[in-house]
The first five atom37 places (N, CA, C, CB, O) and aatype in JSON, in Angstrom:
{
  "aatype": [20, 20, 20, 20, 20, 20, 20, 20, 20, 20, 20, 20, 20, 20, 20, 20, 20, 20, 20, 20, 20, 20, 20, 20, 20, 20, 20, 20, 20, 20, 20, 20, 20, 20, 20, 20, 20, 20, 20, 20, 20, 20, 20, 20, 20, 20, 20, 20, 20, 20, 20, 20, 20, 20, 20, 20, 20, 20, 20, 20, 20, 20, 20, 20, 20, 20, 20, 20, 20, 20, 20, 20, 20, 20, 20, 20, 20, 20, 20, 20, 20, 20, 20, 20, 20, 20, 20, 20, 20, 20, 20, 20, 20, 20, 20, 20, 20, 20, 20, 20, 20, 20, 20, 20, 20, 20, 20, 20, 20, 20, 20, 20, 20, 20, 20, 20, 20, 20, 20, 20, 20, 20, 20, 20, 20, 20, 20, 20, 20, 20, 20, 20, 20, 20, 20, 20, 20, 20, 20, 20, 20, 20, 20, 20, 20, 20],
  "atom_mask": [
    [1, 1, 1, 1, 1],
    [1, 1, 1, 1, 1],
    [1, 1, 1, 1, 1],
    [1, 1, 1, 1, 1],
    [1, 1, 1, 1, 1],
    [1, 1, 1, 1, 1],
    [1, 1, 1, 1, 1],
    [1, 1, 1, 1, 1],
    [1, 1, 1, 1, 1],
    [1, 1, 1, 1, 1],
    [1, 1, 1, 1, 1],
    [1, 1, 1, 1, 1],
    [1, 1, 1, 1, 1],
    [1, 1, 1, 1, 1],
    [1, 1, 1, 1, 1],
    [1, 1, 1, 1, 1],
    [1, 1, 1, 1, 1],
    [1, 1, 1, 1, 1],
    [1, 1, 1, 1, 1],
    [1, 1, 1, 1, 1],
    [1, 1, 1, 1, 1],
    [1, 1, 1, 1, 1],
    [1, 1, 1, 1, 1],
    [1, 1, 1, 1, 1],
    [1, 1, 1, 1, 1],
    [1, 1, 1, 1, 1],
    [1, 1, 1, 1, 1],
    [1, 1, 1, 1, 1],
    [1, 1, 1, 1, 1],
    [1, 1, 1, 1, 1],
    [1, 1, 1, 1, 1],
    [1, 1, 1, 1, 1],
    [1, 1, 1, 1, 1],
    [1, 1, 1, 1, 1],
    [1, 1, 1, 1, 1],
    [1, 1, 1, 1, 1],
    [1, 1, 1, 1, 1],
    [1, 1, 1, 1, 1],
    [1, 1, 1, 1, 1],
    [1, 1, 1, 1, 1],
    [1, 1, 1, 1, 1],
    [1, 1, 1, 1, 1],
    [1, 1, 1, 1, 1],
    [1, 1, 1, 1, 1],
    [1, 1, 1, 1, 1],
    [1, 1, 1, 1, 1],
    [1, 1, 1, 1, 1],
    [1, 1, 1, 1, 1],
    [1, 1, 1, 1, 1],
    [1, 1, 1, 1, 1],
    [1, 1, 1, 1, 1],
    [1, 1, 1, 1, 1],
    [1, 1, 1, 1, 1],
    [1, 1, 1, 1, 1],
    [1, 1, 1, 1, 1],
    [1, 1, 1, 1, 1],
    [1, 1, 1, 1, 1],
    [1, 1, 1, 1, 1],
    [1, 1, 1, 1, 1],
    [1, 1, 1, 1, 1],
    [1, 1, 1, 1, 1],
    [1, 1, 1, 1, 1],
    [1, 1, 1, 1, 1],
    [1, 1, 1, 1, 1],
    [1, 1, 1, 1, 1],
    [1, 1, 1, 1, 1],
    [1, 1, 1, 1, 1],
    [1, 1, 1, 1, 1],
    [1, 1, 1, 1, 1],
    [1, 1, 1, 1, 1],
    [1, 1, 1, 1, 1],
    [1, 1, 1, 1, 1],
    [1, 1, 1, 1, 1],
    [1, 1, 1, 1, 1],
    [1, 1, 1, 1, 1],
    [1, 1, 1, 1, 1],
    [1, 1, 1, 1, 1],
    [1, 1, 1, 1, 1],
    [1, 1, 1, 1, 1],
    [1, 1, 1, 1, 1],
    [1, 1, 1, 1, 1],
    [1, 1, 1, 1, 1],
    [1, 1, 1, 1, 1],
    [1, 1, 1, 1, 1],
    [1, 1, 1, 1, 1],
    [1, 1, 1, 1, 1],
    [1, 1, 1, 1, 1],
    [1, 1, 1, 1, 1],
    [1, 1, 1, 1, 1],
    [1, 1, 1, 1, 1],
    [1, 1, 1, 1, 1],
    [1, 1, 1, 1, 1],
    [1, 1, 1, 1, 1],
    [1, 1, 1, 1, 1],
    [1, 1, 1, 1, 1],
    [1, 1, 1, 1, 1],
    [1, 1, 1, 1, 1],
    [1, 1, 1, 1, 1],
    [1, 1, 1, 1, 1],
    [1, 1, 1, 1, 1],
    [1, 1, 1, 1, 1],
    [1, 1, 1, 1, 1],
    [1, 1, 1, 1, 1],
    [1, 1, 1, 1, 1],
    [1, 1, 1, 1, 1],
    [1, 1, 1, 1, 1],
    [1, 1, 1, 1, 1],
    [1, 1, 1, 1, 1],
    [1, 1, 1, 1, 1],
    [1, 1, 1, 1, 1],
    [1, 1, 1, 1, 1],
    [1, 1, 1, 1, 1],
    [1, 1, 1, 1, 1],
    [1, 1, 1, 1, 1],
    [1, 1, 1, 1, 1],
    [1, 1, 1, 1, 1],
    [1, 1, 1, 1, 1],
    [1, 1, 1, 1, 1],
    [1, 1, 1, 1, 1],
    [1, 1, 1, 1, 1],
    [1, 1, 1, 1, 1],
    [1, 1, 1, 1, 1],
    [1, 1, 1, 1, 1],
    [1, 1, 1, 1, 1],
    [1, 1, 1, 1, 1],
    [1, 1, 1, 1, 1],
    [1, 1, 1, 1, 1],
    [1, 1, 1, 1, 1],
    [1, 1, 1, 1, 1],
    [1, 1, 1, 1, 1],
    [1, 1, 1, 1, 1],
    [1, 1, 1, 1, 1],
    [1, 1, 1, 1, 1],
    [1, 1, 1, 1, 1],
    [1, 1, 1, 1, 1],
    [1, 1, 1, 1, 1],
    [1, 1, 1, 1, 1],
    [1, 1, 1, 1, 1],
    [1, 1, 1, 1, 1],
    [1, 1, 1, 1, 1],
    [1, 1, 1, 1, 1],
    [1, 1, 1, 1, 1],
    [1, 1, 1, 1, 1],
    [1, 1, 1, 1, 1],
    [1, 1, 1, 1, 1],
    [1, 1, 1, 1, 1]
  ],
  "atom_positions": [
    [[107.35, 78.83, 115.64], [106.78, 79.34, 113.6], [105.31, 80.3, 114.47], [105.86, 77.08, 111.84], [104.38, 80.81, 113.84]],
    [[105.4, 80.33, 115.39], [102.91, 80.78, 115.39], [104.18, 82.37, 115.56], [100.76, 79.94, 117.93], [103.54, 82.89, 116.47]],
    [[105.07, 83.1, 115.4], [105.54, 84.12, 115.55], [105.92, 84.92, 114.39], [106.37, 83.91, 116.26], [106.09, 86.14, 114.31]],
    [[106.02, 83.88, 113.42], [106.15, 83.98, 112.58], [104.96, 83.68, 111.06], [107.1, 83.5, 112.87], [105.19, 84.04, 109.91]],
    [[103.74, 82.93, 111.57], [102.48, 83.08, 111.44], [102.13, 85.4, 111.75], [101.75, 81.66, 112.87], [101.87, 86.54, 111.38]],
    [[102.43, 84.45, 112.62], [101.49, 86.27, 113.38], [101.77, 87.24, 112.55], [102.11, 87.11, 115.07], [100.82, 87.84, 112.07]],
    [[103.79, 87.82, 112.01], [104.24, 88.64, 111.02], [103.56, 88.38, 109.57], [105.7, 88.46, 110.99], [103.39, 89.13, 108.61]],
    [[103.22, 86.94, 109.79], [102.6, 87.44, 107.95], [101.7, 87.24, 108.23], [102.86, 86.76, 106.43], [101.46, 86.18, 107.66]],
    [[100.25, 87.7, 109.18], [99.65, 87.95, 108.83], [99.43, 89.57, 108.92], [99.08, 87.14, 109.11], [98.56, 89.98, 108.16]],
    [[100.09, 90.57, 109.73], [101.14, 91.09, 109.31], [101.19, 92.44, 108.12], [101.75, 89.94, 108.9], [100.6, 93.46, 107.76]],
    [[102.55, 91.43, 107.82], [102.73, 91.58, 106.53], [101.36, 91.81, 105.0], [103.53, 90.36, 106.48], [101.21, 92.61, 104.07]],
    [[100.74, 90.73, 105.47], [99.64, 90.72, 104.35], [98.69, 91.76, 104.14], [98.86, 89.66, 104.49], [98.25, 92.27, 103.11]],
    [[98.47, 91.94, 105.37], [98.0, 93.56, 105.87], [98.35, 94.54, 104.95], [98.72, 94.11, 107.25], [97.56, 95.16, 104.22]],
    [[100.18, 94.73, 105.03], [100.87, 95.91, 104.82], [100.39, 96.02, 103.2], [102.63, 95.81, 105.21], [99.5, 96.75, 102.76]],
    [[101.0, 95.32, 102.63], [100.74, 94.67, 101.09], [99.28, 94.86, 101.0], [101.18, 92.89, 100.85], [98.82, 95.99, 101.15]],
    [[98.71, 94.11, 100.84], [97.29, 94.52, 100.2], [96.77, 96.21, 100.64], [96.02, 93.27, 100.88], [96.04, 96.71, 99.79]],
    [[97.01, 96.89, 101.56], [97.53, 98.32, 101.98], [98.5, 98.52, 100.37], [98.69, 98.3, 103.82], [98.05, 98.82, 99.27]],
    [[99.32, 98.36, 100.61], [100.17, 99.1, 99.83], [99.59, 99.07, 98.25], [101.65, 98.51, 100.0], [99.51, 99.96, 97.41]],
    [[99.19, 97.54, 98.23], [98.57, 97.48, 96.77], [97.57, 98.41, 96.21], [97.93, 96.29, 96.61], [97.6, 98.88, 95.08]],
    [[96.24, 98.75, 97.59], [95.47, 99.6, 97.12], [95.75, 101.35, 96.94], [94.49, 99.3, 97.89], [95.3, 102.31, 96.31]],
    [[97.09, 100.93, 98.22], [97.05, 102.65, 98.0], [97.44, 102.76, 97.25], [97.56, 103.64, 98.66], [97.11, 103.89, 96.89]],
    [[98.71, 101.9, 95.8], [99.09, 102.41, 94.89], [97.87, 102.42, 93.83], [100.28, 101.82, 94.57], [97.87, 103.22, 92.9]],
    [[96.58, 101.28, 94.06], [95.33, 101.37, 92.46], [95.16, 103.34, 92.82], [92.86, 99.92, 92.79], [95.35, 104.23, 91.99]],
    [[94.67, 103.56, 94.61], [94.02, 104.65, 94.94], [94.72, 106.45, 93.95], [94.25, 104.53, 96.77], [94.23, 107.34, 93.26]],
    [[96.4, 105.97, 94.67], [96.94, 107.05, 93.9], [97.36, 107.29, 93.18], [97.36, 107.52, 94.05], [98.27, 108.11, 93.16]],
    [[96.82, 106.52, 91.93], [97.03, 106.06, 90.23], [95.47, 106.71, 89.87], [97.25, 103.85, 89.8], [95.12, 107.45, 88.95]],
    [[94.87, 106.25, 90.75], [93.47, 106.56, 89.76], [93.27, 108.03, 89.98], [91.89, 105.65, 90.24], [92.76, 108.69, 89.08]],
    [[93.87, 108.97, 91.82], [93.36, 109.85, 91.88], [94.19, 110.76, 91.19], [93.01, 110.04, 92.98], [93.72, 111.9, 91.22]],
    [[95.58, 110.62, 90.38], [96.17, 110.96, 90.06], [95.98, 111.08, 88.53], [96.9, 110.53, 90.63], [96.77, 111.82, 87.95]],
    [[94.55, 110.14, 87.41], [94.41, 110.5, 86.77], [93.13, 111.72, 87.1], [94.49, 109.55, 86.06], [93.14, 112.75, 86.44]],
    [[92.31, 111.54, 87.94], [91.11, 111.97, 87.93], [92.05, 114.16, 89.24], [89.58, 110.13, 88.99], [92.04, 114.66, 90.36]],
    [[92.57, 114.41, 87.93], [92.83, 115.65, 89.59], [92.02, 116.09, 89.76], [93.73, 116.92, 89.79], [92.17, 116.82, 90.73]],
    [[90.82, 116.15, 89.28], [89.89, 116.86, 90.83], [89.35, 116.12, 91.74], [88.62, 117.65, 90.59], [88.48, 116.62, 92.45]],
    [[89.66, 115.08, 91.87], [89.87, 114.39, 93.29], [91.0, 114.91, 94.62], [90.35, 112.94, 92.86], [90.83, 115.14, 95.81]],
    [[92.26, 114.93, 93.65], [92.72, 115.68, 94.81], [93.17, 114.98, 95.95], [91.77, 116.48, 95.23], [93.92, 115.6, 96.7]],
    [[92.9, 113.94, 96.19], [93.43, 113.57, 97.85], [95.16, 113.21, 97.3], [92.32, 111.71, 98.84], [95.92, 113.25, 98.27]],
    [[95.9, 112.86, 95.97], [96.92, 111.67, 96.37], [98.06, 112.65, 96.75], [97.38, 110.42, 95.03], [99.14, 112.09, 96.93]],
    [[98.05, 114.11, 96.91], [99.22, 115.29, 97.48], [98.9, 113.57, 99.64], [98.0, 118.45, 97.59], [99.74, 112.97, 100.31]],
    [[98.09, 113.59, 99.67], [97.97, 113.48, 101.43], [97.27, 111.53, 101.65], [96.29, 115.17, 102.21], [96.74, 110.77, 102.46]],
    [[97.67, 111.59, 100.6], [97.87, 109.44, 100.64], [99.1, 109.57, 100.79], [97.51, 108.14, 99.03], [99.6, 109.38, 101.9]],
    [[99.82, 109.91, 99.75], [100.74, 109.61, 99.04], [102.1, 108.98, 100.63], [101.07, 111.2, 97.87], [102.95, 108.12, 100.82]],
    [[101.5, 110.1, 101.3], [103.07, 109.8, 102.68], [102.36, 108.48, 103.3], [103.4, 111.48, 104.46], [103.07, 107.94, 104.14]],
    [[101.13, 107.86, 103.09], [100.87, 106.8, 103.69], [100.9, 105.38, 103.11], [99.85, 107.04, 104.12], [100.78, 104.3, 103.69]],
    [[101.11, 105.69, 101.66], [101.37, 105.09, 100.8], [102.37, 103.6, 101.37], [101.93, 106.15, 99.86], [102.29, 102.4, 101.59]],
    [[103.78, 105.37, 101.41], [104.93, 104.94, 101.43], [105.85, 104.92, 102.93], [105.46, 105.71, 100.43], [107.07, 105.0, 103.03]],
    [[104.64, 104.74, 104.27], [104.72, 104.44, 105.3], [104.09, 102.58, 105.29], [104.0, 105.65, 106.1], [104.63, 101.68, 105.93]],
    [[102.85, 102.4, 104.38], [103.57, 101.22, 103.57], [103.99, 100.05, 103.3], [104.13, 101.28, 103.44], [103.77, 98.86, 103.51]],
    [[104.86, 100.96, 102.65], [105.71, 99.96, 101.85], [106.94, 100.29, 103.12], [106.11, 100.42, 99.84], [108.08, 99.86, 102.95]],
    [[106.72, 100.77, 103.89], [108.39, 100.76, 104.99], [108.31, 99.94, 105.92], [108.85, 102.16, 105.9], [109.23, 99.31, 106.45]],
    [[106.33, 99.92, 106.31], [105.79, 98.61, 107.28], [106.04, 96.81, 106.69], [103.87, 98.89, 107.39], [106.4, 95.74, 107.19]],
    [[105.58, 97.35, 105.28], [105.72, 95.99, 104.5], [107.74, 95.78, 104.97], [105.18, 96.29, 102.21], [108.14, 95.23, 105.99]],
    [[108.42, 96.26, 104.13], [109.37, 96.53, 104.37], [110.28, 96.14, 105.77], [109.14, 97.54, 104.11], [111.33, 95.5, 105.71]],
    [[109.79, 96.57, 106.8], [109.9, 96.18, 108.09], [109.58, 94.93, 108.68], [109.32, 96.92, 108.65], [110.35, 94.46, 109.52]],
    [[108.17, 94.1, 108.22], [107.88, 92.89, 108.83], [108.28, 91.84, 107.97], [106.52, 92.77, 109.18], [108.22, 90.62, 108.08]],
    [[108.73, 92.68, 106.99], [109.36, 91.22, 105.67], [110.65, 91.0, 106.87], [110.21, 91.95, 103.24], [110.56, 89.92, 107.46]],
    [[111.58, 91.71, 107.22], [113.0, 91.48, 107.39], [112.64, 91.19, 109.13], [114.2, 92.98, 106.83], [113.54, 91.28, 109.96]],
    [[111.6, 90.94, 109.41], [111.42, 90.68, 111.3], [111.58, 89.04, 111.19], [109.4, 91.26, 112.24], [112.29, 88.36, 111.92]],
    [[110.68, 88.51, 110.01], [110.17, 87.49, 109.79], [111.7, 86.0, 109.48], [109.07, 88.01, 108.49], [111.98, 84.87, 109.88]],
    [[112.37, 87.34, 108.31], [113.81, 86.05, 108.07], [114.47, 85.86, 109.44], [115.34, 86.66, 106.86], [114.53, 84.76, 109.99]],
    [[115.14, 87.44, 110.18], [115.25, 87.08, 111.07], [114.73, 85.56, 112.35], [115.07, 88.06, 111.09], [115.4, 84.69, 112.91]],
    [[113.54, 85.84, 112.36], [113.32, 84.83, 112.65], [113.47, 83.56, 112.49], [112.81, 84.93, 112.65], [113.29, 82.53, 113.12]],
    [[114.18, 84.19, 110.57], [114.08, 81.98, 109.51], [112.5, 81.81, 108.97], [114.29, 79.86, 111.22], [112.07, 80.7, 108.65]],
    [[111.74, 82.98, 108.92], [111.14, 82.59, 108.12], [111.38, 82.83, 107.01], [110.31, 82.74, 108.29], [112.59, 82.91, 106.79]],
    [[110.46, 83.06, 105.79], [110.32, 83.12, 103.92], [109.7, 84.39, 104.03], [109.19, 81.79, 102.87], [109.35, 84.41, 102.85]],
    [[109.29, 85.43, 104.46], [108.32, 86.08, 103.58], [107.42, 86.32, 103.43], [108.19, 85.94, 102.95], [107.26, 87.21, 104.26]],
    [[106.02, 86.15, 102.64], [105.4, 86.03, 101.98], [105.49, 88.0, 100.9], [104.17, 85.33, 102.88], [105.66, 89.07, 101.47]],
    [[105.28, 87.77, 99.13], [105.35, 88.84, 99.05], [103.28, 88.55, 98.45], [106.9, 89.49, 98.05], [102.54, 89.42, 98.0]],
    [[103.15, 88.02, 98.53], [101.49, 88.44, 98.64], [100.37, 88.45, 99.71], [100.9, 87.71, 97.86], [100.22, 88.49, 100.93]],
    [[99.62, 88.39, 98.49], [98.72, 89.74, 99.99], [97.63, 89.23, 100.53], [97.92, 91.46, 99.42], [96.93, 89.72, 101.41]],
    [[97.45, 87.56, 99.63], [96.75, 86.0, 100.03], [94.99, 87.45, 99.4], [97.06, 85.0, 102.79], [94.94, 88.43, 98.65]],
    [[94.28, 86.94, 100.0], [92.62, 86.97, 100.46], [92.49, 88.78, 100.48], [92.23, 86.04, 102.46], [91.73, 89.38, 99.72]],
    [[93.35, 89.43, 101.48], [92.33, 90.18, 101.42], [93.02, 91.69, 100.24], [91.84, 90.5, 103.22], [92.5, 92.74, 99.85]],
    [[94.24, 91.12, 100.06], [94.37, 92.07, 98.49], [93.67, 92.16, 97.7], [95.19, 91.86, 97.63], [93.4, 93.22, 97.14]],
    [[92.75, 90.06, 97.19], [91.92, 90.33, 96.06], [90.76, 91.25, 96.62], [91.38, 88.96, 95.39], [90.41, 92.16, 95.87]],
    [[90.08, 91.1, 97.95], [89.17, 91.68, 98.6], [89.28, 93.41, 98.74], [89.21, 90.96, 99.83], [88.33, 94.19, 98.76]],
    [[90.77, 93.73, 98.83], [90.92, 95.15, 98.8], [90.51, 95.44, 97.06], [92.65, 95.65, 99.36], [89.69, 96.26, 96.65]],
    [[91.09, 94.79, 96.51], [90.34, 95.08, 94.68], [89.0, 95.05, 94.48], [90.71, 93.91, 93.51], [88.31, 95.71, 93.71]],
    [[88.83, 94.54, 94.95], [87.5, 94.57, 95.32], [86.47, 95.4, 95.17], [87.47, 94.47, 96.23], [85.69, 95.77, 94.29]],
    [[86.84, 95.69, 96.99], [86.61, 97.04, 97.11], [86.47, 98.32, 96.38], [87.2, 97.23, 97.64], [85.61, 99.15, 96.1]],
    [[87.8, 98.09, 96.19], [88.5, 99.28, 95.76], [87.89, 99.36, 94.89], [89.8, 99.42, 95.52], [86.8, 99.9, 95.09]],
    [[88.08, 99.08, 94.02], [87.26, 98.35, 92.24], [86.0, 99.06, 92.58], [86.88, 96.09, 91.92], [85.94, 100.27, 92.38]],
    [[85.03, 98.44, 93.05], [83.63, 99.22, 93.6], [84.07, 101.44, 93.63], [83.3, 98.3, 95.89], [83.77, 102.41, 92.93]],
    [[84.75, 101.23, 94.67], [85.48, 102.83, 95.28], [85.66, 103.44, 94.4], [86.84, 102.98, 96.01], [84.72, 104.17, 94.11]],
    [[86.57, 103.47, 93.73], [86.43, 103.73, 91.94], [85.97, 104.64, 90.76], [85.83, 103.01, 91.56], [86.34, 105.51, 89.98]],
    [[84.13, 103.27, 91.45], [82.56, 103.95, 90.16], [82.64, 104.77, 91.33], [80.54, 102.89, 89.58], [82.91, 105.94, 91.05]],
    [[82.5, 104.55, 92.45], [81.42, 105.5, 93.06], [82.54, 106.29, 93.5], [80.24, 104.94, 94.29], [83.24, 105.79, 92.62]],
    [[83.27, 107.02, 94.04], [84.29, 107.94, 93.72], [84.6, 108.09, 95.16], [83.9, 109.3, 92.84], [84.3, 107.31, 96.07]],
    [[85.41, 109.53, 95.27], [85.86, 110.31, 95.78], [86.14, 109.35, 97.15], [85.06, 111.56, 95.7], [87.07, 108.65, 97.53]],
    [[84.54, 109.79, 97.81], [84.56, 109.51, 99.41], [84.22, 107.73, 99.1], [83.04, 110.63, 100.56], [84.46, 106.96, 100.03]],
    [[83.84, 107.34, 98.2], [83.48, 105.67, 98.47], [85.09, 105.18, 99.01], [82.84, 104.61, 96.68], [85.21, 104.44, 99.98]],
    [[86.37, 105.74, 98.17], [88.18, 105.31, 97.92], [88.12, 105.59, 99.21], [89.52, 106.26, 96.81], [88.59, 104.64, 99.83]],
    [[87.64, 106.73, 100.15], [88.63, 107.39, 101.07], [87.96, 106.39, 102.37], [88.52, 109.42, 101.2], [88.64, 105.78, 103.19]],
    [[86.69, 106.42, 102.32], [86.39, 104.94, 103.53], [86.99, 104.22, 103.25], [85.15, 104.12, 103.73], [87.63, 103.63, 104.11]],
    [[87.16, 103.72, 101.28], [87.57, 102.27, 101.69], [88.6, 102.29, 102.44], [87.89, 101.36, 100.65], [88.58, 102.42, 103.67]],
    [[89.47, 102.19, 101.81], [91.16, 103.21, 102.44], [90.98, 103.0, 103.83], [91.31, 105.34, 102.15], [91.77, 102.26, 104.42]],
    [[89.73, 103.73, 104.65], [89.58, 104.28, 106.33], [89.35, 102.4, 107.03], [87.56, 105.78, 106.67], [89.92, 101.72, 107.88]],
    [[88.31, 102.23, 106.16], [88.52, 99.98, 106.85], [89.56, 99.71, 106.55], [87.55, 98.39, 106.07], [89.3, 98.51, 106.64]],
    [[90.34, 99.71, 106.32], [91.29, 99.07, 105.72], [92.06, 99.49, 106.9], [91.71, 99.41, 104.22], [92.34, 98.69, 107.79]],
    [[92.48, 100.96, 106.92], [93.33, 101.05, 108.66], [92.73, 100.79, 109.4], [93.84, 102.23, 109.34], [93.42, 100.32, 110.29]],
    [[91.35, 100.79, 109.75], [91.17, 100.04, 110.89], [91.34, 98.74, 110.78], [90.06, 100.22, 111.39], [91.33, 98.2, 111.89]],
    [[91.45, 98.18, 110.09], [91.24, 96.59, 110.29], [93.48, 95.66, 110.5], [89.99, 95.9, 108.09], [94.16, 94.71, 110.87]],
    [[93.45, 97.08, 109.84], [95.13, 97.08, 110.09], [95.28, 96.94, 111.72], [95.97, 98.73, 109.47], [95.94, 96.14, 112.38]],
    [[94.48, 97.95, 112.11], [94.85, 98.24, 113.84], [94.22, 97.84, 114.18], [94.92, 99.34, 114.62], [94.41, 97.95, 115.39]],
    [[92.84, 96.94, 113.94], [92.42, 95.81, 114.92], [93.83, 94.66, 115.12], [90.91, 94.93, 114.15], [94.24, 94.32, 116.23]],
    [[94.45, 94.16, 113.8], [95.1, 93.08, 114.05], [96.39, 93.86, 114.36], [95.08, 91.98, 112.91], [97.21, 93.03, 114.73]],
    [[96.9, 95.02, 114.37], [98.18, 95.44, 115.37], [97.75, 95.0, 116.82], [98.52, 97.23, 115.37], [98.52, 94.31, 117.49]],
    [[96.44, 95.43, 117.33], [95.58, 95.32, 117.91], [96.21, 94.1, 119.12], [94.42, 95.09, 116.93], [96.92, 94.1, 120.12]],
    [[95.4, 93.08, 118.21], [94.84, 91.59, 118.27], [96.51, 90.65, 118.45], [93.73, 91.14, 116.45], [96.64, 89.69, 119.21]],
    [[97.96, 91.36, 117.33], [98.52, 90.89, 117.36], [99.75, 90.98, 119.4], [98.73, 91.22, 115.91], [100.19, 89.93, 119.87]],
    [[99.91, 91.96, 119.9], [99.95, 92.28, 120.23], [99.39, 92.24, 122.43], [99.86, 92.64, 119.12], [99.7, 92.78, 123.49]],
    [[98.26, 91.0, 121.78], [97.79, 90.85, 122.76], [98.66, 89.42, 123.57], [96.31, 90.82, 122.4], [98.71, 89.07, 124.75]],
    [[99.36, 88.76, 122.11], [99.81, 88.06, 122.47], [100.97, 87.8, 122.95], [99.58, 87.68, 122.0], [101.83, 88.2, 122.16]],
    [[101.6, 87.12, 124.24], [102.7, 87.11, 125.23], [103.63, 87.06, 124.82], [102.8, 86.32, 126.04], [104.55, 87.72, 125.3]],
    [[103.86, 85.98, 123.34], [105.28, 85.08, 122.68], [106.12, 86.39, 121.84], [104.68, 83.5, 121.23], [107.25, 86.86, 121.67]],
    [[104.7, 86.58, 121.47], [105.33, 88.64, 120.35], [107.0, 88.52, 120.68], [104.47, 91.08, 121.59], [107.36, 88.8, 121.82]],
    [[107.49, 88.33, 120.19], [109.2, 89.2, 120.59], [109.16, 89.62, 120.3], [110.43, 89.2, 120.54], [108.6, 89.76, 119.21]],
    [[110.15, 90.92, 121.4], [110.08, 92.4, 121.68], [110.11, 93.03, 120.66], [111.03, 92.94, 122.44], [109.29, 93.9, 120.39]],
    [[111.18, 92.63, 119.81], [111.5, 93.53, 118.62], [110.33, 93.68, 118.06], [112.5, 93.05, 117.61], [110.05, 94.87, 117.91]],
    [[109.34, 92.76, 117.6], [108.66, 93.1, 116.79], [107.17, 93.86, 117.75], [108.54, 91.81, 115.81], [106.36, 94.51, 117.09]],
    [[106.99, 93.71, 119.08], [106.41, 94.17, 119.92], [107.03, 95.66, 120.04], [106.45, 93.29, 121.01], [106.27, 96.64, 120.03]],
    [[108.0, 95.77, 120.12], [108.21, 97.78, 120.23], [108.41, 97.67, 118.34], [110.42, 98.75, 121.56], [108.35, 98.84, 117.98]],
    [[108.5, 97.28, 117.79], [108.04, 98.05, 116.15], [106.31, 97.88, 115.89], [108.99, 96.99, 114.52], [105.83, 98.87, 115.33]],
    [[105.71, 97.22, 116.09], [104.4, 97.44, 117.25], [103.85, 98.93, 117.21], [104.97, 97.15, 118.99], [103.4, 99.8, 116.46]],
    [[104.4, 98.48, 119.29], [103.44, 99.86, 119.75], [104.35, 101.45, 118.62], [103.74, 100.18, 122.24], [103.74, 102.14, 117.8]],
    [[106.0, 101.61, 119.03], [106.84, 102.61, 118.57], [105.74, 102.99, 117.07], [108.69, 101.94, 118.29], [105.06, 104.01, 116.99]],
    [[105.8, 102.11, 116.21], [105.91, 102.37, 114.73], [105.0, 102.17, 114.36], [106.71, 101.82, 113.97], [104.32, 103.17, 114.11]],
    [[104.16, 100.39, 113.96], [102.89, 100.36, 112.85], [101.68, 100.38, 113.45], [102.82, 99.11, 111.94], [100.78, 100.18, 112.63]],
    [[101.28, 100.56, 114.65], [100.35, 100.86, 115.23], [99.71, 102.65, 114.78], [100.85, 100.51, 116.66], [98.92, 103.28, 114.08]],
    [[100.77, 102.76, 115.79], [100.73, 104.76, 115.58], [100.74, 105.2, 114.49], [101.92, 105.68, 116.07], [100.25, 106.32, 114.32]],
    [[101.29, 104.49, 113.38], [100.74, 105.02, 111.81], [99.49, 104.82, 111.62], [101.35, 104.36, 110.57], [98.8, 105.65, 111.02]],
    [[99.07, 103.82, 112.03], [97.73, 103.19, 111.47], [96.16, 104.08, 111.86], [97.68, 101.53, 112.22], [94.99, 104.2, 111.52]],
    [[97.29, 104.6, 112.94], [96.39, 105.61, 113.73], [96.43, 106.56, 113.69], [96.34, 105.67, 114.73], [95.52, 107.16, 114.26]],
    [[97.56, 107.4, 112.94], [97.57, 108.83, 112.28], [97.19, 108.4, 111.86], [98.29, 109.72, 111.82], [96.19, 108.06, 112.49]],
    [[97.23, 107.62, 110.11], [96.45, 107.21, 108.67], [94.52, 107.94, 108.9], [96.5, 104.86, 108.53], [93.78, 108.86, 108.54]],
    [[94.55, 106.82, 109.64], [92.86, 107.12, 110.06], [92.14, 108.64, 110.66], [92.55, 106.04, 111.35], [91.07, 109.23, 110.51]],
    [[93.66, 108.89, 111.53], [92.6, 111.17, 111.29], [92.85, 111.3, 110.01], [93.54, 113.23, 112.27], [91.87, 111.65, 109.36]],
    [[93.82, 111.15, 109.41], [93.84, 111.75, 108.75], [92.75, 111.35, 106.77], [95.29, 111.88, 109.07], [92.32, 112.12, 105.91]],
    [[92.76, 109.92, 106.89], [91.45, 110.29, 106.49], [90.12, 110.32, 106.46], [91.43, 110.21, 106.02], [89.38, 110.22, 105.48]],
    [[89.75, 110.51, 107.97], [89.12, 111.22, 108.65], [88.47, 112.83, 107.9], [90.06, 111.29, 109.77], [87.43, 113.28, 107.43]],
    [[89.59, 113.16, 108.12], [90.22, 114.62, 107.29], [89.59, 114.87, 105.97], [91.92, 114.53, 106.92], [89.06, 115.94, 105.67]],
    [[89.71, 113.54, 104.97], [89.85, 114.37, 103.44], [88.91, 112.94, 103.54], [91.66, 114.78, 102.19], [89.24, 112.03, 102.78]],
    [[87.76, 112.74, 104.44], [86.65, 112.73, 104.34], [85.63, 113.66, 104.33], [86.53, 112.16, 104.91], [84.77, 113.86, 103.47]],
    [[85.75, 114.03, 105.05], [84.65, 115.29, 105.88], [85.06, 116.16, 104.95], [84.9, 115.95, 107.72], [84.16, 116.84, 104.45]],
    [[86.52, 116.38, 104.44], [86.3, 117.79, 103.66], [86.18, 117.48, 101.9], [87.82, 118.92, 104.04], [86.23, 118.42, 101.1]],
    [[86.03, 116.13, 101.49], [85.0, 115.45, 100.4], [84.16, 115.71, 100.18], [84.61, 114.52, 100.38], [83.22, 115.33, 100.89]],
    [[83.9, 116.71, 98.84], [82.99, 116.47, 97.81], [81.92, 115.95, 98.01], [83.4, 115.87, 97.0], [81.14, 115.76, 97.08]]
  ]
}
């Protein structure tokens, strides 16, 4: 059960990320002057894929994967709502903070000696490297934003 709880926490992070990126992409597409949608779409797709992978692992372990981002999702909506009002740099900063939180949660999960090998491998080879790549992309976008 412990492993399912770990996966559930990571899944909530990914669901919140997916929801937040969808909101930002919608906003950036509405306002073409913001222009980062092309760079953010692949990150959104990565989070969608991560949700799918984690849901699959939860089912394999006998759990029922959450479909609710919970408190993180509510928090991300509040932060993103504020960022939408404040503009592109604030939105990018909010996304970056979310990515850093997600990376920290993956690092924390890797400290668990009881984490199943397939989940460990998924985090080490795919999910955590993706988070780190997202942070670098957001750094570049933030630096380039007006």
